[in-house]
C-alpha positions as CSV (number, residue, x, y, z in Angstrom):
1,M,-108.3,72.5,-73.1
2,S,-109.1,72.1,-69.5
3,K,-111.2,69.0,-68.8
4,S,-112.9,70.9,-65.9
5,I,-115.1,72.8,-68.4
6,L,-117.1,69.6,-69.0
7,Q,-116.5,68.0,-65.6
8,W,-118.3,71.0,-63.9
9,A,-121.2,70.5,-66.4
10,A,-121.8,67.0,-64.9
11,M,-122.1,68.2,-61.3
12,P,-125.6,67.8,-59.9
13,M,-125.3,70.8,-57.5
14,F,-126.3,73.0,-60.4
15,L,-129.3,71.0,-61.6
16,C,-132.9,71.5,-60.5
17,L,-135.0,68.6,-61.7
18,Y,-137.7,69.3,-64.3
19,T,-139.8,66.7,-66.0
20,T,-140.6,68.1,-69.4
21,A,-138.9,66.1,-72.2
22,Q,-137.3,68.0,-75.0
23,A,-134.4,67.9,-77.5
24,V,-131.8,70.5,-78.5
25,H,-132.8,72.1,-81.8
26,L,-132.5,75.3,-83.8
27,G,-134.7,78.0,-82.3
28,E,-137.4,79.7,-84.4
29,S,-137.4,83.5,-84.9
30,G,-134.0,83.8,-83.3
31,Q,-135.1,82.9,-79.8
32,G,-134.0,80.1,-77.6
33,D,-132.2,79.4,-74.3
34,A,-128.7,79.3,-75.7
35,L,-127.3,81.8,-78.2
36,I,-124.1,82.0,-80.3
37,L,-123.2,85.4,-81.6
38,P,-120.9,84.6,-84.5
39,Y,-118.7,87.7,-84.3
40,W,-117.8,90.9,-82.5
41,T,-114.9,93.2,-83.3
42,T,-113.2,96.4,-82.3
43,Q,-110.7,96.2,-85.2
44,G,-110.3,98.2,-88.4
45,G,-112.2,101.2,-87.1
46,N,-115.2,99.1,-86.2
47,D,-117.3,99.1,-83.1
48,T,-119.9,96.4,-82.2
49,L,-123.2,97.1,-80.6
50,L,-124.8,94.1,-78.8
51,T,-128.6,94.1,-78.0
52,L,-129.8,91.2,-75.8
53,R,-133.5,90.7,-75.3
54,N,-135.7,88.9,-72.7
55,S,-139.0,88.3,-74.3
56,H,-140.4,86.3,-71.4
57,D,-143.0,87.6,-69.0
58,A,-140.7,86.9,-66.0
59,P,-137.2,87.8,-65.0
60,V,-134.4,85.7,-66.3
61,A,-130.7,85.0,-65.4
62,I,-128.2,84.8,-68.3
63,K,-124.5,83.8,-68.5
64,V,-122.5,85.8,-71.1
65,R,-119.1,84.5,-72.2
66,V,-116.9,86.8,-74.2
67,L,-114.5,84.7,-76.2
68,G,-111.6,85.5,-78.4
69,A,-111.0,84.3,-82.0
70,D,-108.9,81.5,-80.5
71,G,-111.7,80.3,-78.3
72,V,-110.1,81.5,-75.1
73,E,-112.6,83.1,-72.6
74,L,-111.8,86.8,-72.2
75,H,-114.5,87.5,-69.6
76,A,-117.7,86.1,-68.3
77,F,-120.5,87.7,-66.3
78,N,-124.0,87.1,-65.1
79,L,-126.8,89.2,-66.5
80,Y,-130.1,89.5,-64.7
81,L,-132.9,91.0,-66.8
82,D,-136.4,91.8,-65.7
83,A,-139.4,90.7,-67.8
84,R,-139.6,92.1,-71.3
85,V,-136.3,94.0,-70.9
86,T,-133.6,94.8,-73.5
87,W,-129.9,95.2,-72.5
88,A,-127.4,96.9,-74.7
89,A,-123.6,96.9,-74.7
90,G,-120.8,98.1,-77.0
91,F,-117.4,96.7,-77.9
92,A,-115.0,99.5,-78.8
93,H,-111.3,100.4,-78.8
94,F,-110.4,103.1,-76.3
95,D,-107.2,104.0,-74.5
96,D,-105.2,101.5,-76.5
97,A,-107.3,98.5,-75.5
98,P,-110.5,96.8,-76.6
99,R,-113.3,97.3,-74.1
100,L,-116.9,96.3,-73.5
101,F,-119.1,99.2,-72.3
102,S,-122.6,99.0,-70.7
103,R,-124.6,101.3,-68.5
104,D,-127.0,99.1,-66.6
105,P,-130.6,100.4,-66.5
106,S,-132.6,99.8,-63.3
107,S,-134.2,96.8,-65.0
108,S,-131.0,94.9,-65.3
109,C,-127.9,93.9,-63.4
110,T,-124.5,92.6,-64.3
111,L,-122.4,90.6,-61.8
112,P,-119.6,91.2,-61.2
113,I,-120.7,94.8,-61.2
114,L,-118.8,96.6,-64.0
115,A,-116.2,99.1,-62.8
116,Q,-116.7,102.8,-63.3
117,E,-113.6,103.6,-65.3
118,A,-112.2,106.0,-67.8
119,P,-112.9,106.8,-70.5
120,F,-116.3,108.5,-69.9
121,G,-116.7,106.9,-66.5
122,T,-118.9,104.3,-68.1
123,P,-119.2,100.8,-66.6
124,Q,-116.8,98.6,-68.6
125,F,-114.2,96.0,-68.6
126,E,-111.0,95.7,-70.7
127,L,-110.5,92.8,-73.1
128,S,-107.2,91.2,-74.1
129,A,-108.2,90.6,-77.7
130,G,-109.9,92.7,-80.4
131,H,-112.4,90.2,-82.0
132,G,-114.1,87.0,-81.3
133,Y,-117.6,85.6,-80.6
134,L,-120.1,85.1,-77.7
135,E,-121.8,82.3,-75.9
136,I,-125.0,83.4,-74.2
137,I,-126.8,80.8,-72.0
138,E,-130.1,81.3,-70.2
139,M,-129.5,79.9,-66.7
140,G,-133.1,80.1,-65.5
141,V,-136.2,82.1,-64.6
142,A,-136.7,83.8,-61.3
143,E,-139.3,82.0,-59.1
144,P,-141.9,84.7,-58.0
145,G,-141.5,85.9,-54.5
146,V,-138.2,84.1,-53.8
147,V,-135.6,86.2,-55.6
148,T,-138.0,88.9,-56.8
149,D,-139.3,92.1,-55.1
150,D,-142.9,93.0,-54.6
151,R,-143.3,94.1,-58.2
152,G,-142.1,90.7,-59.5
153,D,-138.7,92.2,-60.7
154,W,-135.3,91.0,-59.6
155,Q,-134.1,92.2,-56.2
156,S,-131.5,94.9,-56.3
157,C,-128.1,94.2,-57.8
158,F,-126.5,94.6,-54.4
159,D,-128.9,92.0,-53.0
160,L,-128.2,89.6,-55.8
161,E,-124.5,90.0,-55.3
162,Q,-124.9,89.2,-51.6
163,R,-126.9,86.1,-52.4
164,L,-124.0,84.8,-54.5
165,Q,-121.2,85.7,-52.1
166,S,-122.7,84.7,-48.7
167,G,-126.4,84.1,-49.0
168,A,-128.9,81.6,-50.4
169,W,-127.1,81.2,-53.8
170,L,-123.8,80.2,-52.1
171,D,-125.1,76.7,-51.9
172,P,-127.2,75.8,-53.8
173,P,-127.0,78.4,-56.6
174,N,-130.3,77.3,-58.0
175,A,-132.4,78.3,-55.0
176,G,-135.4,80.2,-56.3
177,M,-134.6,79.4,-59.9
178,L,-136.9,77.7,-62.4
179,P,-135.8,76.1,-65.7
180,P,-135.1,78.4,-68.7
181,A,-138.1,79.8,-70.7
182,G,-136.2,79.8,-74.1
183,R,-137.3,83.4,-74.9
184,I,-134.0,85.2,-75.2
185,G,-132.5,86.6,-78.4
186,A,-129.6,88.8,-79.5
187,T,-128.6,91.1,-82.4
188,A,-125.3,92.8,-83.2
189,Q,-124.4,95.7,-85.4
190,I,-120.8,96.2,-86.6
191,I,-120.4,99.9,-87.2
192,D,-117.6,101.8,-88.9
193,V,-118.4,105.4,-88.2
194,A,-115.6,106.9,-90.3
195,D,-116.5,104.8,-93.4
196,G,-120.3,105.2,-92.8
197,G,-120.9,101.4,-92.8
198,M,-123.1,99.2,-90.6
199,T,-123.8,95.5,-90.7
200,T,-126.6,93.9,-88.7
201,F,-127.0,90.2,-87.9
202,D,-128.8,88.0,-85.3
203,A,-127.3,85.4,-83.0
204,V,-128.0,81.7,-83.8
205,A,-130.5,80.4,-81.3
206,L,-130.6,76.9,-79.8
207,A,-134.0,75.9,-78.3
208,G,-134.6,73.0,-75.9
209,F,-131.0,73.5,-74.6
210,S,-131.8,72.8,-71.0
211,D,-134.9,71.6,-69.1
212,V,-133.2,72.4,-65.7
213,A,-132.0,75.6,-64.1
214,Q,-128.2,75.9,-64.4
215,H,-127.6,79.1,-62.4
216,S,-124.0,79.6,-61.2
217,G,-121.7,82.4,-60.1
218,P,-119.9,84.5,-62.7
219,D,-116.6,82.7,-62.3
220,I,-118.0,79.2,-62.7
221,L,-117.3,77.3,-65.9
222,V,-120.9,76.2,-66.5
223,P,-123.3,76.6,-68.0
224,N,-121.7,76.6,-71.4
225,L,-122.4,75.2,-74.9
226,A,-121.3,71.7,-73.6
227,S,-123.9,71.6,-70.7
228,A,-127.1,70.9,-72.6
229,H,-129.6,68.9,-70.5
230,D,-132.8,67.0,-71.1
231,A,-134.7,64.3,-69.2
232,G,-132.3,61.6,-70.5
233,T,-129.0,63.3,-69.7
234,P,-128.5,61.8,-66.2
235,G,-128.8,58.4,-67.8
236,G,-126.3,59.3,-70.6
237,A,-128.6,60.0,-73.5
238,T,-129.0,63.7,-74.4
239,T,-131.3,64.2,-77.5
240,S,-131.0,66.4,-80.6
241,Q,-133.6,67.1,-83.2
242,V,-132.5,68.1,-86.7
243,C,-134.9,68.9,-89.5
244,L,-133.9,68.1,-93.1
245,P,-135.9,68.5,-96.3
246,E,-137.1,64.9,-96.0
247,G,-138.3,65.4,-92.4
248,C,-137.1,65.8,-88.8
249,R,-135.0,63.2,-87.1
250,T,-134.2,62.7,-83.4
251,D,-130.9,61.2,-82.2
252,E,-129.4,60.3,-78.8
253,W,-125.9,61.1,-77.7
254,A,-123.6,59.9,-74.9
255,H,-122.4,63.5,-74.2
256,P,-124.5,66.7,-74.2
257,V,-121.9,68.6,-76.3
258,E,-122.5,66.0,-79.1
259,A,-126.2,66.8,-79.2
260,V,-125.4,70.5,-79.7
261,A,-122.8,69.5,-82.4
262,A,-125.5,67.5,-84.2
263,V,-127.7,70.6,-84.4
264,L,-124.9,72.8,-85.7
265,T,-123.1,70.4,-88.0
266,V,-123.1,71.4,-91.7
267,A,-121.6,69.7,-94.7
268,S,-121.1,73.1,-96.3
269,L,-121.8,76.9,-96.0
270,E,-122.6,78.9,-99.1
271,A,-122.5,82.7,-99.4
272,D,-122.7,85.4,-102.1
273,F,-119.8,87.7,-102.9
274,N,-119.1,90.6,-105.2
275,I,-115.7,92.2,-105.6
276,R,-116.1,94.4,-108.7
277,S,-113.8,97.3,-108.4
278,A,-116.0,99.6,-110.5
279,I,-118.5,99.8,-107.6
280,G,-116.0,99.5,-104.8
281,A,-117.2,96.1,-103.9
282,Q,-115.6,94.2,-101.0
283,A,-116.6,90.9,-99.5
284,E,-115.5,89.0,-96.4
285,L,-116.7,85.8,-94.8
286,V,-116.5,84.9,-91.1
287,I,-116.5,81.2,-90.2
288,V,-117.0,80.1,-86.6
289,R,-116.5,76.6,-85.1
290,P,-117.9,77.3,-81.6
291,L,-117.5,73.8,-80.3
292,Q,-113.8,73.5,-81.2
293,R,-112.8,74.6,-77.8
294,Y,-114.5,71.6,-76.3
295,E,-112.6,69.1,-78.4
296,D,-110.4,66.7,-76.4
297,A,-112.1,67.7,-73.2
298,L,-113.7,64.3,-72.8
299,D,-110.6,62.1,-73.0
300,G,-110.8,62.2,-76.7
301,D,-114.5,61.2,-76.9
302,F,-115.5,64.4,-78.6
303,R,-113.6,65.4,-81.6
304,V,-114.7,66.1,-85.2
305,D,-111.9,66.3,-87.7
306,A,-113.0,68.1,-90.9
307,E,-111.0,70.0,-93.5
308,P,-112.7,73.3,-94.6
309,T,-112.2,73.9,-98.3
310,L,-113.3,77.0,-100.2
311,T,-114.3,76.9,-103.8
312,F,-115.9,79.6,-106.0
313,F,-118.7,79.8,-108.6
314,D,-119.6,82.7,-110.9
315,R,-123.2,83.8,-111.2
316,S,-123.9,81.3,-114.0
317,G,-122.9,78.5,-111.7
318,R,-119.6,77.7,-113.3
319,M,-116.8,76.8,-110.9
320,A,-113.9,79.2,-110.9
321,A,-110.7,77.6,-112.5
322,D,-107.1,78.2,-111.5
323,E,-106.3,80.1,-114.7
324,C,-107.6,83.0,-116.8
325,T,-111.1,82.2,-118.1
326,G,-110.8,84.6,-121.0
327,C,-107.5,83.2,-122.4
328,P,-107.7,80.8,-125.4
329,A,-106.6,77.3,-124.9
330,P,-105.4,74.6,-127.3
331,P,-108.2,72.1,-128.1
332,T,-106.1,69.2,-126.6
333,R,-105.4,71.0,-123.4
334,P,-107.0,69.4,-120.3
335,P,-109.6,71.5,-118.4
336,P,-108.0,73.6,-115.7
337,P,-108.2,72.5,-112.0
338,P,-110.8,74.3,-109.8
339,L,-109.7,77.3,-107.8
340,R,-109.7,75.8,-104.3
341,F,-108.2,76.8,-101.0
342,V,-107.9,74.9,-97.8
343,L,-108.7,77.0,-94.7
344,P,-106.9,76.7,-91.4
345,R,-108.2,75.0,-88.3
346,D,-106.0,76.6,-85.8
347,S,-108.6,79.2,-84.8
348,V,-112.2,79.0,-83.7
349,V,-113.0,82.2,-85.8
350,D,-111.5,82.6,-89.3
351,V,-112.0,85.7,-91.4
352,V,-111.7,85.3,-95.2
353,S,-111.4,88.2,-97.6
354,F,-112.2,87.8,-101.3
355,N,-110.3,91.0,-102.2
356,D,-106.7,90.1,-101.7
357,P,-104.7,91.2,-104.9
358,A,-102.7,88.5,-106.7
359,D,-99.4,90.4,-106.7
360,D,-98.8,89.9,-103.0
361,A,-101.2,87.1,-102.1
362,N,-98.4,85.2,-100.3
363,S,-96.6,88.0,-98.5
364,G,-97.8,87.1,-95.0
365,P,-100.4,88.5,-92.6
366,W,-102.8,91.0,-94.2
367,I,-105.4,93.3,-92.7
368,T,-108.8,92.8,-94.3
369,P,-110.5,95.9,-95.6
370,I,-113.9,95.6,-93.9
371,L,-113.4,93.9,-90.6
372,G,-109.8,94.8,-90.1
373,A,-108.8,91.2,-89.2
374,S,-105.2,90.1,-89.5
375,I,-105.2,86.9,-91.6
376,E,-102.5,84.4,-92.8
377,T,-104.4,82.3,-95.3
378,R,-104.9,84.4,-98.5
379,F,-105.9,83.9,-102.1
380,S,-106.8,85.9,-105.1
381,L,-109.6,85.5,-107.6
382,E,-107.8,87.7,-110.2
383,V,-106.4,84.7,-112.1
384,S,-109.9,83.3,-112.7
385,E,-111.5,86.7,-113.6
386,V,-114.5,85.8,-111.3
387,T,-115.7,89.0,-109.7
388,A,-119.2,87.9,-108.5
389,G,-120.9,84.7,-107.5
390,F,-120.8,82.6,-104.4
391,G,-118.2,80.9,-102.3
392,L,-118.8,77.4,-101.0
393,V,-117.0,76.2,-97.8
394,A,-117.2,72.4,-97.7
395,F,-116.3,70.6,-94.5
396,E,-114.8,67.3,-95.5
397,N,-114.4,64.7,-92.8
398,H,-111.3,62.6,-92.5
399,P,-112.0,58.8,-92.5
400,G,-113.4,57.7,-89.1
401,D,-113.9,61.3,-87.8
402,K,-117.6,61.8,-88.4
403,L,-120.0,62.6,-85.7
404,V,-122.0,59.4,-85.1
405,S,-125.0,59.2,-82.8
406,G,-126.1,56.4,-80.5
407,N,-128.6,55.5,-83.2
408,G,-125.7,55.0,-85.7
409,D,-126.5,58.0,-87.8
410,A,-123.5,59.9,-89.2
411,F,-123.6,63.7,-89.4
412,I,-121.3,64.8,-92.2
413,G,-119.2,68.0,-91.7
414,E,-118.5,70.1,-88.7
415,A,-120.4,72.3,-86.2
416,A,-119.9,75.7,-88.0
417,L,-121.7,79.0,-88.4
418,G,-120.9,82.0,-90.6
419,I,-121.6,85.6,-91.5
420,A,-120.9,87.0,-95.0
421,I,-120.4,90.7,-95.2
422,Q,-120.6,92.8,-98.4
423,Q,-119.6,96.4,-98.8
424,F,-120.2,98.7,-101.8
425,S,-118.9,102.2,-102.2
426,N,-119.8,105.1,-104.6
427,G,-117.1,107.3,-103.2
428,A,-118.4,110.5,-101.7
429,V,-121.6,112.5,-102.3
430,M,-122.0,116.2,-101.7
431,V,-124.4,117.3,-98.9
432,D,-124.8,121.0,-98.4
433,G,-121.3,121.5,-100.0
434,D,-119.6,118.9,-97.8
435,A,-118.3,115.5,-99.1
436,V,-120.0,112.6,-97.3
437,L,-119.0,109.0,-97.7
438,S,-121.5,106.7,-99.3
439,N,-120.5,103.2,-98.3
440,Y,-123.2,100.5,-97.9
441,R,-122.9,97.2,-96.0
442,G,-125.0,94.2,-95.7
443,A,-124.8,90.8,-93.9
444,Q,-125.9,87.4,-95.0
445,Q,-126.1,84.2,-93.0
446,P,-124.7,81.6,-95.3
447,A,-127.0,78.8,-96.6
448,R,-126.4,75.7,-94.5
449,R,-126.4,72.3,-96.2
450,R,-126.8,69.3,-93.9
451,V,-126.1,65.7,-94.7
452,V,-127.0,62.9,-92.4
453,L,-126.3,59.3,-93.4
454,P,-128.8,56.9,-91.6
455,E,-127.5,53.8,-90.0
456,E,-126.9,51.1,-92.5
């Protein structure tokens, strides 16, 4: 990982001082000034529709980073939205390549301006990977009368482009920009038209991410998830706030990315699944570790080593065992070991399918039935006869590799998000004499369990 990602974040040329103290924390109602969309895909016959909203009463500037499953940035662009405006884009596979499409309305602007290309002559850009996740960072709010027109909207897209290339934004880029308002949100729908399935989920929002404007050109490496900022950041103490059942706690961190990690760190993720063949049930789990790409970028000062392990429980709460649950056992036989699988750490995004059959569970890469992801780590629940319940992904830290704050508090686990997708099928139904597929999909954000061990 290039160290410049975080070195750029420390440069004062992008910071406009602001005095309101705050701490990075999870946003309420899906709104904040930094968003993580856990998944987008163009694989397996799926398209992804992205809807990004500015709920603020003034224009905002947003940085959108399209990232692949390996954490590599595929494309980045600036998005300028007028007050109370919604922007939509689609990820789809056309002309043998994944692409992002968007037709900018007059109330928004993307820089660089998307090229008018085939197919359809729609503004778009080509991607080099078919699935991944998104970082979406609010860079700031337009100062009235400085970068806005007489109606209080952004100036034209051409004018904004000129400001970046040779005008007032060339140096400094924050001219006419106020700190973020924290009122952006995003929703995605993964749609398989052929199978008649659609899954909807919201981006995870971080509030209090920055109390300064961090406006920059589309090709600049910041802002990103490692550039959080509050009043204490220049002195080396960015703050996080994490709320647990016993109350909310505030911690200080030497590096901004650690404050973000504290907010996102979980000891485990828990999600329901059902794979009963009688109802055509399929289940998949997406696990995202969005800060993994920043590890080792601070001379080794930021790295959280955790081993993700997946175990299964049936609906009565019994842990799935690594042998047939219906088979009789001698009275003296020891209890069977739990059915447990260690997930890889070589990707930022991992897709897990619960439907892999036992007869070829170790035959190499396999295409998952819902999301169409190619996966190496596979398992089968057939041996345990568990067809419905919940899966538990526990992030177990290696000794000495916990995230520890300046206060001495240890955050157990790893910064991770997830989306669980369930599909049921009743085959086809007849509508006016025609057979119509009746597949049903739903999405669940896994339950997040947090563990913080206070300083002893």
